[in-house]
C-alpha positions in Angstrom: 47.6 25.7 -8.9 49.9 23.1 -10.6 52.1 24.4 -13.4 54.3 22.7 -16.0 57.8 22.5 -14.7 59.1 23.0 -18.2 57.4 26.0 -19.5 55.6 27.3 -16.4 52.2 27.2 -18.1 49.1 26.4 -15.8 47.0 25.1 -18.8 47.1 21.6 -18.0 44.8 18.8 -19.5 43.9 15.6 -17.7 43.1 12.5 -19.7 41.2 10.2 -17.5 41.3 7.3 -20.0 45.1 7.4 -20.2 45.5 8.5 -16.6 47.8 11.4 -17.7 48.2 15.0 -16.9 49.7 17.0 -20.0 50.8 20.5 -20.5 48.6 22.2 -23.3 51.5 24.6 -24.1 54.4 22.4 -24.7 53.0 18.9 -24.6 55.0 17.5 -21.6 53.5 14.6 -19.9 53.7 15.9 -16.2 52.1 12.9 -14.5 51.0 9.4 -15.7 49.3 6.4 -14.3 47.1 8.5 -12.2 44.3 6.4 -10.5 40.9 7.3 -11.9 38.6 7.8 -8.9 35.3 8.4 -10.8 32.8 5.7 -10.6 32.7 3.1 -13.4 29.0 3.4 -14.1 27.0 6.2 -15.9 23.7 7.7 -14.6 21.1 9.8 -16.5 18.9 10.9 -13.8 19.4 12.2 -10.1 17.4 9.1 -9.0 20.0 6.6 -10.8 22.7 8.6 -9.1 21.1 8.1 -5.7 20.6 4.5 -6.1 24.2 3.8 -7.3 26.1 5.7 -4.6 28.3 3.7 -2.6 27.4 5.1 0.8 24.5 2.3 1.3 20.9 2.2 0.2 18.7 5.4 -0.1 16.8 6.1 3.0 13.1 5.0 3.0 10.2 6.6 4.9 8.3 3.2 5.1 10.7 1.9 7.6 10.6 3.6 11.0 14.3 4.4 11.2 14.5 5.2 7.3 16.6 2.1 6.8 19.7 3.9 8.1 20.7 1.3 10.6 22.4 -2.0 10.3 20.6 -5.1 10.8 22.0 -8.3 12.4 21.5 -11.2 10.1 19.2 -13.8 11.8 21.2 -16.7 10.0 23.6 -18.2 12.4 26.6 -18.0 10.1 29.7 -15.9 10.0 31.1 -13.8 7.2 32.6 -16.9 5.5 29.3 -18.7 5.7 30.5 -21.2 8.3 27.9 -22.0 11.0 28.4 -20.3 14.4 29.3 -22.2 17.5 26.7 -22.7 20.3 28.4 -19.8 22.4 28.4 -17.3 19.3 24.9 -18.1 18.5 23.9 -17.2 22.0 25.9 -14.0 21.8 24.4 -13.2 18.4 20.8 -13.8 19.7 21.7 -11.3 22.6 23.0 -8.7 20.1 19.8 -8.8 18.1 17.7 -8.3 21.2 19.6 -5.4 22.2 19.6 -3.9 18.6 15.8 -4.2 18.4 15.4 -2.4 21.7 17.8 0.3 20.6 16.0 0.8 17.3 12.6 1.1 19.1 13.7 3.0 22.3 10.7 5.3 22.4 6.9 4.6 22.4 6.8 6.7 19.2 9.2 4.4 17.4 7.3 1.3 18.6 4.2 2.9 17.3 5.8 3.6 14.0 7.0 0.2 13.7 3.6 -1.3 14.0 2.0 1.3 11.7 4.5 1.2 8.9 4.5 -2.6 9.0 0.7 -2.7 8.4 1.0 0.0 5.8 3.6 -1.9 3.7 1.6 -5.1 4.0 -1.5 -3.3 2.7 0.2 -1.4 -0.2 1.6 -4.8 -1.3 -1.7 -6.6 -1.2 -3.5 -3.6 -3.2 -0.7 -3.7 -5.8 -0.1 -0.1 -5.4 3.2 1.5 -6.6 6.1 1.9 -4.0 5.9 5.7 -4.2 2.4 5.6 -2.9 3.7 3.5 0.1 6.5 6.1 0.5 4.0 9.2 0.3 1.6 7.5 2.7 4.4 6.7 5.2 5.4 10.4 5.1 1.8 11.4 5.9 1.6 8.8 8.8 4.9 10.0 10.4 3.5 13.7 10.4 0.3 12.3 12.0 2.2 10.5 14.7 4.4 13.4 15.3 1.3 15.6 15.8 -0.1 13.0 18.3 -3.0 12.4 16.2 -2.9 8.7 16.1 -4.0 7.4 19.7 -4.8 3.9 20.7 -3.8 0.7 19.1 -6.2 0.6 16.2 -4.4 2.2 13.3 -6.1 0.8 10.3 -8.5 3.7 9.7 -5.6 6.1 9.9 -3.7 3.9 7.3 -6.5 3.8 5.0 -6.8 7.4 5.1 -3.2 8.0 4.5 -3.3 5.5 1.5 -6.2 7.2 0.0 -4.8 10.8 0.3 -1.4 9.4 -1.3 -3.4 8.2 -4.2 -5.1 11.4 -4.6 -1.8 13.3 -4.5 -0.3 11.1 -7.1 -3.3 10.6 -9.2 -3.6 6.8 -8.7 -7.1 5.5 -9.4 -8.3 4.1 -6.0 -11.5 5.2 -4.6 -12.3 5.6 -0.9 -14.5 2.6 -1.0 -11.8 0.4 -2.5 -9.1 1.4 0.2 -11.7 0.9 3.1 -12.7 -2.5 1.8 -9.0 -3.6 1.5 -8.4 -2.6 5.1 -11.8 -3.7 6.3 -12.6 -0.5 7.9 -15.9 1.3 7.7 -16.0 4.0 5.0 -17.4 6.7 7.3 -14.5 6.3 9.8 -11.8 6.4 6.9 -13.5 9.7 5.7 -13.3 11.1 9.2 -9.6 10.4 9.6 -9.0 11.7 6.1 -10.5 15.1 6.8 -8.4 15.3 10.2 -5.1 14.4 8.2 -5.9 17.2 5.7 -6.2 19.7 8.6 -2.7 18.7 9.8 -1.1 19.0 6.3 -2.9 22.2 5.6 -3.1 21.2 1.9 -5.9 20.0 -0.2 -5.1 17.3 -2.7 -6.2 18.0 -6.4 -9.7 16.9 -7.3 -10.0 13.4 -8.7 -10.0 13.2 -12.5 -12.6 10.6 -13.9 -10.3 9.9 -16.8 -7.7 8.2 -14.5 -10.2 5.5 -13.5 -10.9 4.5 -17.2 -7.7 2.2 -17.9 -8.4 0.2 -14.7 -12.1 -0.3 -15.8 -11.2 -1.1 -19.4 -8.8 -3.8 -18.2 -11.4 -5.3 -15.8 -14.1 -5.4 -18.4 -11.6 -6.6 -21.1 -12.6 -3.9 -23.6 -10.3 -2.7 -26.5 -8.1 0.5 -26.5 -10.5 2.2 -28.9 -13.2 2.2 -26.1 -10.7 3.7 -23.5 -9.9 6.5 -26.1 -13.6 7.3 -26.8 -14.4 7.3 -23.0 -11.7 9.7 -22.2 -13.0 11.9 -25.1 -16.5 11.9 -23.7 -15.2 12.9 -20.3 -13.0 15.7 -21.5 -16.1 17.2 -23.5 -18.1 16.8 -20.2 -15.4 18.6 -18.2 -15.2 21.5 -20.6 -19.0 22.0 -20.5 -18.8 21.7 -16.5 -20.9 18.6 -16.3 -18.2 16.8 -14.0 -18.2 19.5 -11.4 -19.5 18.2 -8.0 -19.9 14.6 -9.3 -18.3 11.3 -8.0 -15.5 10.6 -10.6 -16.1 6.8 -10.5 -19.8 7.2 -11.5 -18.8 9.6 -14.4 -15.9 7.1 -15.7 -18.5 4.2 -15.4 -21.1 6.2 -17.4 -18.7 7.4 -20.1 -17.2 3.9 -20.5 -20.8 2.5 -20.9 -21.6 5.0 -23.5 -18.3 4.4 -25.2 -18.8 0.6 -25.4 -22.1 1.1 -27.0 -20.8 3.7 -29.6 -17.8 1.4 -30.4 -20.1 -1.7 -30.6 -18.2 -3.5 -27.9 -21.3 -3.1 -25.5 -21.3 -4.1 -21.9 -24.4 -4.0 -19.7 -24.9 -1.5 -17.0 -24.8 -4.3 -14.5 -21.3 -5.5 -15.7 -20.1 -2.0 -15.5 -21.5 -1.6 -11.9 -20.0 -4.8 -10.8 -16.6 -3.7 -12.1 -16.9 -0.2 -10.5 -18.6 -1.0 -7.2 -21.2 1.5 -7.6 -24.9 1.0 -8.2 -26.7 0.8 -11.6 -28.9 3.8 -10.6 -25.9 6.0 -10.3 -24.6 4.9 -13.8 -28.1 5.6 -15.2 -28.3 9.1 -13.8 -24.7 9.9 -15.0 -25.3 8.4 -18.5 -28.6 10.4 -18.9 -26.7 13.6 -17.9 -23.8 13.0 -20.3 -25.9 12.1 -23.4 -28.2 15.1 -22.8 -25.4 17.7 -22.4 -23.2 16.3 -25.1 -26.1 15.5 -27.5 -24.9 11.8 -28.0 -27.3 9.8 -30.0 -27.4 6.3 -28.8 -29.3 3.7 -31.1 -31.0 1.0 -29.2 
């Protein structure tokens, strides 16, 4: 432990702004012009600290090697921006080929490259948050490791992983929406979804119909007061046990239809059905259950 050369005290104070080490006992400046090795930026959360570290970007599960390897730039220019000579371009091309082979040296790596590339494209086309893609990538990695994904047709597994990720993160996407986006039959996606659940040995939380309301309100161009009323109807229905065993989208559609009528912003059942992708019969059935259970009076 450092001590003061004048009084021998070990009570020393470091002033990072001045770069000085001062004795608190006698006031002697023991050392000055000390280089401050702390970062010049501040962070307010662990996520910010991870992003701003100077050890490269954080690992990402949506890339097969988690983004921890170096990629040789495809532009034929050196570090100064000057164009490479023909010999240097040939050498760089060979290096890129070797690097690709090394990054995907096993059959599992090559399969992951194909699967995660397709996953990233689908997540982007569906306008899903990045966290959904990362969660789905983790799920698919476990499925590949368990040798569950066989053959060269991956879309049904990717769709199942995306749907499961949405369920876990409470993102309002139905199984029908995901299967349509991937152009895969709903039945096959449901089968792979159940298989993945057996691997994870976890059951995702049940879908809450309230989470589907904002998306439907936006599609039907309804005011916020309708969204608030629909959420209130669904919470009352949940308290009375009406939502148990019912499809969340059907309940959300019926509650939104009721709310639009009560708030004098009426949309027809056909308009609501088109926005939700379910039938008018389903909306009418859920509608009748809600108004009967909650004693809602609709003036026609």
